LUMKE-700024 format. One record per residue (C-alpha): x, y, z; residue in three letters; residue number from 1. Coordinates in pm, 1 decimal. Layout:
BEGIN
u/v/w/voti/kese
X/Y/Z/ALA/NUM;
...
***
This chain:
BEGIN
u/v/w/voti/kese
0.0/0.0/0.0/UNK/1;
277.0/242.8/90.8/UNK/2;
458.7/174.6/-235.9/UNK/3;
149.5/245.7/-443.3/UNK/4;
79.3/568.2/-255.2/UNK/5;
439.1/681.5/-292.7/UNK/6;
450.1/606.3/-665.7/UNK/7;
118.1/782.7/-721.1/UNK/8;
249.1/1089.0/-535.6/UNK/9;
550.5/1092.0/-768.4/UNK/10;
314.8/1115.3/-1070.7/UNK/11;
378.7/768.3/-1207.7/UNK/12;
103.6/635.4/-1430.8/UNK/13;
-57.4/300.7/-1358.5/UNK/14;
121.0/124.0/-1649.8/UNK/15;
453.1/265.8/-1528.5/UNK/16;
382.9/141.5/-1175.8/UNK/17;
306.4/-207.4/-1306.6/UNK/18;
635.2/-213.0/-1499.2/UNK/19;
830.8/-86.3/-1197.9/UNK/20;
683.7/-346.4/-964.1/UNK/21;
700.8/-624.7/-1226.4/UNK/22;
332.6/-708.3/-1192.7/UNK/23;
44.9/-695.8/-1436.3/UNK/24;
-169.6/-391.0/-1493.4/UNK/25;
-475.3/-569.1/-1354.1/UNK/26;
-287.6/-646.7/-1030.5/UNK/27;
-209.5/-278.9/-977.9/UNK/28;
-569.7/-183.0/-1051.4/UNK/29;
-700.0/-452.8/-813.4/UNK/30;
-469.6/-337.9/-532.9/UNK/31;
-569.3/24.1/-587.7/UNK/32;
-935.1/-72.5/-550.8/UNK/33;
-852.7/-284.5/-248.8/UNK/34;
-671.6/2.0/-73.6/UNK/35;
-919.8/263.2/-202.8/UNK/36;
-650.0/454.0/-391.8/UNK/37;
-720.4/667.4/-694.4/UNK/38;
-519.3/884.4/-928.3/UNK/39;
-791.8/1149.4/-902.5/UNK/40;
-734.6/1179.4/-527.1/UNK/41;
-376.0/1291.7/-587.1/UNK/42;
-483.2/1607.4/-774.0/UNK/43;
-492.2/1939.9/-588.8/UNK/44;
-835.7/2083.9/-518.5/UNK/45;
-807.9/2436.2/-658.9/UNK/46;
-1075.6/2655.5/-811.9/UNK/47;
-1051.7/2758.3/-1175.3/UNK/48;
-1021.4/3126.2/-1081.1/UNK/49;
-731.5/3066.1/-841.7/UNK/50;
-556.6/2854.3/-1103.4/UNK/51;
-605.5/3125.6/-1365.4/UNK/52;
-460.1/3382.1/-1126.3/UNK/53;
-148.1/3170.6/-1062.7/UNK/54;
-100.0/3095.8/-1434.5/UNK/55;
-152.8/3459.0/-1539.8/UNK/56;
108.6/3577.1/-1287.3/UNK/57;
353.3/3325.8/-1431.5/UNK/58;
271.6/3425.0/-1791.5/UNK/59;
339.4/3789.5/-1703.3/UNK/60;
684.1/3691.7/-1572.4/UNK/61;
762.5/3453.1/-1860.4/UNK/62;
546.4/3555.6/-2159.6/UNK/63;
671.1/3286.6/-2402.6/UNK/64;
596.6/2996.1/-2170.6/UNK/65;
403.4/2702.9/-2305.4/UNK/66;
227.2/2405.4/-2157.7/UNK/67;
540.9/2229.1/-2031.7/UNK/68;
676.2/2537.0/-1853.2/UNK/69;
340.9/2618.3/-1693.9/UNK/70;
282.5/2262.2/-1574.2/UNK/71;
637.7/2251.2/-1433.8/UNK/72;
580.6/2580.1/-1255.0/UNK/73;
257.6/2450.4/-1106.3/UNK/74;
433.7/2132.8/-990.1/UNK/75;
705.1/2341.9/-828.3/UNK/76;
433.6/2521.7/-631.4/UNK/77;
285.5/2187.3/-526.6/UNK/78;
-22.9/2226.4/-745.6/UNK/79;
-105.2/1905.6/-928.6/UNK/80;
-376.2/1934.4/-1193.9/UNK/81;
-462.3/1739.0/-1507.2/UNK/82;
-309.9/1816.1/-1844.5/UNK/83;
-642.5/1919.0/-1988.2/UNK/84;
-695.8/2164.8/-1702.2/UNK/85;
-356.1/2322.7/-1764.3/UNK/86;
-426.7/2350.9/-2138.2/UNK/87;
-772.6/2503.5/-2084.4/UNK/88;
-635.4/2750.2/-1830.6/UNK/89;
-351.1/2844.8/-2062.3/UNK/90;
-596.3/2903.1/-2347.5/UNK/91;
-808.9/3124.8/-2123.4/UNK/92;
-515.9/3325.1/-1984.6/UNK/93;
-299.9/3357.5/-2296.6/UNK/94;
-510.6/3294.1/-2609.2/UNK/95;
-274.9/3473.6/-2850.1/UNK/96;
35.7/3293.7/-2725.6/UNK/97;
-145.3/2960.6/-2737.6/UNK/98;
-250.9/3027.2/-3096.3/UNK/99;
100.1/3130.2/-3201.5/UNK/100;
250.4/2821.4/-3040.2/UNK/101;
-16.1/2606.8/-3204.9/UNK/102;
64.7/2749.2/-3549.1/UNK/103;
440.5/2725.1/-3484.8/UNK/104;
487.6/3089.4/-3585.0/UNK/105;
750.3/3143.2/-3317.4/UNK/106;
956.6/2837.0/-3400.6/UNK/107;
1321.7/2794.2/-3317.4/UNK/108;
1554.7/2867.2/-3605.8/UNK/109;
1765.6/2559.9/-3665.1/UNK/110;
2092.7/2539.4/-3851.7/UNK/111;
2094.8/2386.6/-4196.6/UNK/112;
2374.6/2138.7/-4248.1/UNK/113;
2518.8/2043.7/-4581.4/UNK/114;
2681.7/1701.6/-4560.3/UNK/115;
2800.7/1456.0/-4824.4/UNK/116;
2589.1/1164.7/-4699.0/UNK/117;
2304.7/1103.4/-4452.3/UNK/118;
2524.2/937.4/-4188.0/UNK/119;
2792.7/1206.0/-4185.5/UNK/120;
2665.0/1380.3/-3872.4/UNK/121;
2547.8/1088.4/-3661.8/UNK/122;
2839.5/1108.5/-3416.1/UNK/123;
2748.0/1461.2/-3305.3/UNK/124;
2417.4/1342.9/-3160.2/UNK/125;
2545.9/1090.3/-2912.0/UNK/126;
2912.5/1035.0/-2852.6/UNK/127;
3074.1/1367.4/-2933.2/UNK/128;
3148.3/1420.0/-2564.5/UNK/129;
3371.9/1111.8/-2567.9/UNK/130;
3625.0/1254.2/-2815.4/UNK/131;
3866.0/1367.9/-2543.0/UNK/132;
3867.7/1016.9/-2392.6/UNK/133;
3903.9/852.6/-2732.5/UNK/134;
4200.8/1075.4/-2813.9/UNK/135;
4362.9/987.9/-2479.8/UNK/136;
4302.3/621.0/-2550.8/UNK/137;
4448.8/658.1/-2897.9/UNK/138;
4750.6/840.4/-2759.5/UNK/139;
4802.8/565.5/-2503.0/UNK/140;
4746.8/297.9/-2766.9/UNK/141;
4988.1/479.0/-2996.3/UNK/142;
5249.5/487.8/-2720.4/UNK/143;
5202.8/116.0/-2660.1/UNK/144;
5237.5/46.6/-3031.6/UNK/145;
5546.5/265.4/-3049.0/UNK/146;
5706.4/83.2/-2756.2/UNK/147;
5614.6/-253.5/-2908.1/UNK/148;
5769.9/-143.7/-3237.8/UNK/149;
6090.0/-40.9/-3057.4/UNK/150;
6106.6/-377.0/-2877.1/UNK/151;
6067.2/-565.2/-3204.8/UNK/152;
6330.2/-345.9/-3365.0/UNK/153;
6569.5/-404.0/-3076.6/UNK/154;
6516.2/-780.0/-3095.5/UNK/155;
6593.9/-762.0/-3464.5/UNK/156;
6891.2/-527.3/-3430.7/UNK/157;
7056.3/-692.5/-3129.9/UNK/158;
7198.6/-983.4/-3333.0/UNK/159;
7308.2/-742.2/-3603.3/UNK/160;
7486.2/-527.1/-3348.7/UNK/161;
7662.8/-831.8/-3203.4/UNK/162;
7765.4/-947.2/-3548.8/UNK/163;
7891.9/-601.2/-3641.4/UNK/164;
8085.8/-579.9/-3315.4/UNK/165;
8243.1/-920.5/-3381.7/UNK/166;
8318.2/-823.2/-3735.9/UNK/167;
8476.3/-496.9/-3628.4/UNK/168;
8685.9/-677.7/-3365.7/UNK/169;
8809.6/-927.3/-3626.4/UNK/170;
8893.5/-649.4/-3864.9/UNK/171;
9087.2/-468.1/-3594.6/UNK/172;
9280.9/-784.3/-3514.2/UNK/173;
9372.1/-831.5/-3876.2/UNK/174;
9482.3/-471.0/-3904.3/UNK/175;
9695.4/-498.4/-3597.1/UNK/176;
9859.2/-821.4/-3711.9/UNK/177;
***
Protein backbone atom coordinates (compact mmCIF):
# COMPACT_ATOMS: atom_id res chain seq x y z
CA UNK A 1 0.00 0.00 0.00
CA UNK A 2 2.77 2.43 0.91
CA UNK A 3 4.59 1.75 -2.36
CA UNK A 4 1.50 2.46 -4.43
CA UNK A 5 0.79 5.68 -2.55
CA UNK A 6 4.39 6.81 -2.93
CA UNK A 7 4.50 6.06 -6.66
CA UNK A 8 1.18 7.83 -7.21
CA UNK A 9 2.49 10.89 -5.36
CA UNK A 10 5.50 10.92 -7.68
CA UNK A 11 3.15 11.15 -10.71
CA UNK A 12 3.79 7.68 -12.08
CA UNK A 13 1.04 6.35 -14.31
CA UNK A 14 -0.57 3.01 -13.59
CA UNK A 15 1.21 1.24 -16.50
CA UNK A 16 4.53 2.66 -15.28
CA UNK A 17 3.83 1.41 -11.76
CA UNK A 18 3.06 -2.07 -13.07
CA UNK A 19 6.35 -2.13 -14.99
CA UNK A 20 8.31 -0.86 -11.98
CA UNK A 21 6.84 -3.46 -9.64
CA UNK A 22 7.01 -6.25 -12.26
CA UNK A 23 3.33 -7.08 -11.93
CA UNK A 24 0.45 -6.96 -14.36
CA UNK A 25 -1.70 -3.91 -14.93
CA UNK A 26 -4.75 -5.69 -13.54
CA UNK A 27 -2.88 -6.47 -10.30
CA UNK A 28 -2.09 -2.79 -9.78
CA UNK A 29 -5.70 -1.83 -10.51
CA UNK A 30 -7.00 -4.53 -8.13
CA UNK A 31 -4.70 -3.38 -5.33
CA UNK A 32 -5.69 0.24 -5.88
CA UNK A 33 -9.35 -0.72 -5.51
CA UNK A 34 -8.53 -2.85 -2.49
CA UNK A 35 -6.72 0.02 -0.74
CA UNK A 36 -9.20 2.63 -2.03
CA UNK A 37 -6.50 4.54 -3.92
CA UNK A 38 -7.20 6.67 -6.94
CA UNK A 39 -5.19 8.84 -9.28
CA UNK A 40 -7.92 11.49 -9.02
CA UNK A 41 -7.35 11.79 -5.27
CA UNK A 42 -3.76 12.92 -5.87
CA UNK A 43 -4.83 16.07 -7.74
CA UNK A 44 -4.92 19.40 -5.89
CA UNK A 45 -8.36 20.84 -5.19
CA UNK A 46 -8.08 24.36 -6.59
CA UNK A 47 -10.76 26.56 -8.12
CA UNK A 48 -10.52 27.58 -11.75
CA UNK A 49 -10.21 31.26 -10.81
CA UNK A 50 -7.32 30.66 -8.42
CA UNK A 51 -5.57 28.54 -11.03
CA UNK A 52 -6.05 31.26 -13.65
CA UNK A 53 -4.60 33.82 -11.26
CA UNK A 54 -1.48 31.71 -10.63
CA UNK A 55 -1.00 30.96 -14.35
CA UNK A 56 -1.53 34.59 -15.40
CA UNK A 57 1.09 35.77 -12.87
CA UNK A 58 3.53 33.26 -14.31
CA UNK A 59 2.72 34.25 -17.92
CA UNK A 60 3.39 37.90 -17.03
CA UNK A 61 6.84 36.92 -15.72
CA UNK A 62 7.62 34.53 -18.60
CA UNK A 63 5.46 35.56 -21.60
CA UNK A 64 6.71 32.87 -24.03
CA UNK A 65 5.97 29.96 -21.71
CA UNK A 66 4.03 27.03 -23.05
CA UNK A 67 2.27 24.05 -21.58
CA UNK A 68 5.41 22.29 -20.32
CA UNK A 69 6.76 25.37 -18.53
CA UNK A 70 3.41 26.18 -16.94
CA UNK A 71 2.83 22.62 -15.74
CA UNK A 72 6.38 22.51 -14.34
CA UNK A 73 5.81 25.80 -12.55
CA UNK A 74 2.58 24.50 -11.06
CA UNK A 75 4.34 21.33 -9.90
CA UNK A 76 7.05 23.42 -8.28
CA UNK A 77 4.34 25.22 -6.31
CA UNK A 78 2.86 21.87 -5.27
CA UNK A 79 -0.23 22.26 -7.46
CA UNK A 80 -1.05 19.06 -9.29
CA UNK A 81 -3.76 19.34 -11.94
CA UNK A 82 -4.62 17.39 -15.07
CA UNK A 83 -3.10 18.16 -18.44
CA UNK A 84 -6.43 19.19 -19.88
CA UNK A 85 -6.96 21.65 -17.02
CA UNK A 86 -3.56 23.23 -17.64
CA UNK A 87 -4.27 23.51 -21.38
CA UNK A 88 -7.73 25.04 -20.84
CA UNK A 89 -6.35 27.50 -18.31
CA UNK A 90 -3.51 28.45 -20.62
CA UNK A 91 -5.96 29.03 -23.47
CA UNK A 92 -8.09 31.25 -21.23
CA UNK A 93 -5.16 33.25 -19.85
CA UNK A 94 -3.00 33.58 -22.97
CA UNK A 95 -5.11 32.94 -26.09
CA UNK A 96 -2.75 34.74 -28.50
CA UNK A 97 0.36 32.94 -27.26
CA UNK A 98 -1.45 29.61 -27.38
CA UNK A 99 -2.51 30.27 -30.96
CA UNK A 100 1.00 31.30 -32.01
CA UNK A 101 2.50 28.21 -30.40
CA UNK A 102 -0.16 26.07 -32.05
CA UNK A 103 0.65 27.49 -35.49
CA UNK A 104 4.41 27.25 -34.85
CA UNK A 105 4.88 30.89 -35.85
CA UNK A 106 7.50 31.43 -33.17
CA UNK A 107 9.57 28.37 -34.01
CA UNK A 108 13.22 27.94 -33.17
CA UNK A 109 15.55 28.67 -36.06
CA UNK A 110 17.66 25.60 -36.65
CA UNK A 111 20.93 25.39 -38.52
CA UNK A 112 20.95 23.87 -41.97
CA UNK A 113 23.75 21.39 -42.48
CA UNK A 114 25.19 20.44 -45.81
CA UNK A 115 26.82 17.02 -45.60
CA UNK A 116 28.01 14.56 -48.24
CA UNK A 117 25.89 11.65 -46.99
CA UNK A 118 23.05 11.03 -44.52
CA UNK A 119 25.24 9.37 -41.88
CA UNK A 120 27.93 12.06 -41.85
CA UNK A 121 26.65 13.80 -38.72
CA UNK A 122 25.48 10.88 -36.62
CA UNK A 123 28.40 11.09 -34.16
CA UNK A 124 27.48 14.61 -33.05
CA UNK A 125 24.17 13.43 -31.60
CA UNK A 126 25.46 10.90 -29.12
CA UNK A 127 29.12 10.35 -28.53
CA UNK A 128 30.74 13.67 -29.33
CA UNK A 129 31.48 14.20 -25.64
CA UNK A 130 33.72 11.12 -25.68
CA UNK A 131 36.25 12.54 -28.15
CA UNK A 132 38.66 13.68 -25.43
CA UNK A 133 38.68 10.17 -23.93
CA UNK A 134 39.04 8.53 -27.33
CA UNK A 135 42.01 10.75 -28.14
CA UNK A 136 43.63 9.88 -24.80
CA UNK A 137 43.02 6.21 -25.51
CA UNK A 138 44.49 6.58 -28.98
CA UNK A 139 47.51 8.40 -27.59
CA UNK A 140 48.03 5.65 -25.03
CA UNK A 141 47.47 2.98 -27.67
CA UNK A 142 49.88 4.79 -29.96
CA UNK A 143 52.49 4.88 -27.20
CA UNK A 144 52.03 1.16 -26.60
CA UNK A 145 52.38 0.47 -30.32
CA UNK A 146 55.47 2.65 -30.49
CA UNK A 147 57.06 0.83 -27.56
CA UNK A 148 56.15 -2.53 -29.08
CA UNK A 149 57.70 -1.44 -32.38
CA UNK A 150 60.90 -0.41 -30.57
CA UNK A 151 61.07 -3.77 -28.77
CA UNK A 152 60.67 -5.65 -32.05
CA UNK A 153 63.30 -3.46 -33.65
CA UNK A 154 65.70 -4.04 -30.77
CA UNK A 155 65.16 -7.80 -30.96
CA UNK A 156 65.94 -7.62 -34.65
CA UNK A 157 68.91 -5.27 -34.31
CA UNK A 158 70.56 -6.92 -31.30
CA UNK A 159 71.99 -9.83 -33.33
CA UNK A 160 73.08 -7.42 -36.03
CA UNK A 161 74.86 -5.27 -33.49
CA UNK A 162 76.63 -8.32 -32.03
CA UNK A 163 77.65 -9.47 -35.49
CA UNK A 164 78.92 -6.01 -36.41
CA UNK A 165 80.86 -5.80 -33.15
CA UNK A 166 82.43 -9.20 -33.82
CA UNK A 167 83.18 -8.23 -37.36
CA UNK A 168 84.76 -4.97 -36.28
CA UNK A 169 86.86 -6.78 -33.66
CA UNK A 170 88.10 -9.27 -36.26
CA UNK A 171 88.93 -6.49 -38.65
CA UNK A 172 90.87 -4.68 -35.95
CA UNK A 173 92.81 -7.84 -35.14
CA UNK A 174 93.72 -8.31 -38.76
CA UNK A 175 94.82 -4.71 -39.04
CA UNK A 176 96.95 -4.98 -35.97
CA UNK A 177 98.59 -8.21 -37.12
